[in-house]
Steps between C-alpha positions, in 0.01 A plus 500: 500500500196571711141515394378805311448798726140617541434815302338774703360850478530617861777754540614520868349792691846623603588576136463865394638607163533855631769374739728474195463866397828588670684288242448782252772693685745213531850500357772238466554445872133440585434272203815301569405444865139412419581255222788342690270430793236346275752287315640362826154430640404315182822299501430396858146398411611294199753326721234428763259336254733300279214269408286794390231444763464763768299265721811282539726782620615467864283712728776739604601572139137537393436742786809706411401517134145605578619766744736635234217501244271685740770757576553568131130570455472714813824693454596463132717811491708408806845484342674425829390137512767303683484223244641734237824525694569128445579571136829684506680597182830634625660455160424317177803278564552367850625204698276206567421515870551206734122494555435475126754219474326294766154577363583238240417241765136606474477338158522154657156554656353690207275272289583702190858377517429130557645387166821697549534386862455137398750551220754644743444233765532218247813651342682500835461122508698437181770243568626459145420608147284198420166666569461721194182667628659606829808624318273708274326644805836594650598669176169687492546617860839651431420649161155649570508861627318536831276771350377254238418245768305766691318598180410135434355487850306825459713669762684759295643815649677797351832456684727235355819386670821437310852392593788740430865401480692802635822349369399601148597846364232771538459564128429133438252488787313804366490351150371164623246666730354706216469183291338317793242777539399484135497120480309458826239767425434332168488148644281601794271717288564796730468830321738777588363819651594753228384816674427660833147517634363852524192702590328399179514137614384587851201696366408205278520258794277722709243576230468130424450427871765228491562499877129463569482210256799330665363547851151374419618193312753416769235534771277264303775241457557484878128420536513240221273721289522663161322822406349526154664754272172689494494520880854637511430748218199641685696518826808686375358727229223759546168484320536636147870419464590330172721265700204373702490196276573137581693445176729795568573361845562153359716604203678811627474576871584146613807484276630843603442433870679166500786657306571780749512257792741263321857436613635679194312827551540510878872431465532776239313748721717421801813534291381829356416630847842400632670665204305823550600511868865440415488800265403737782 
């Protein structure tokens, strides 16, 4: 990992908390678009700085990330960001695309996957069963779910691919799929989304200034900086607010903000939005 980021107190001039006032009127569609865009931008940034040091990011990727961060601060309520369209939930169950299939090649150049790549490369060289370690690696390759490998490499996503044998009767497939869902959620530590998000959630997100927190902290990360919790608290909450406290930002706001921009929540919002459109 890189060296510790310098902690600063200078909020960028382009940031205005009043620019987020419009969020008070947002519903499912606006929140889904805004959070989807921010999740995608953050995923791209994490991919760009795999070593955790923004100064080592290629210039073109660094420039793109900083431009995106500036745009979020200048136009935080723009829910027509093109990046949001790259996350498309057409259905909760879908085919793996050809592009997604070939994206697996990227892992060969991803330093997070070096152990798995070496394991795979070595296993293809097995000539006989004499090398017990190579045989064990081969066994591990075939028996480890891809999602677990991605989790081990800190590259988890919310969409997991499975193989389906269409030669099996439908009732058996449904039964096995339900069991797979339960077993995999438990093994992956992925909580189910038991309810639909509603206006009560959206009001909470706005009143806690979660978008502003996300945008400020993302902007700082693209500059290899880190704002103090006190600095953020004073920037996003007005004077006299009980939330204008560094400990509240550290213990509550940070956790809530990171939660709503997670794969799980963004996926649930997109699915809920799709379902609501299908009901029309």
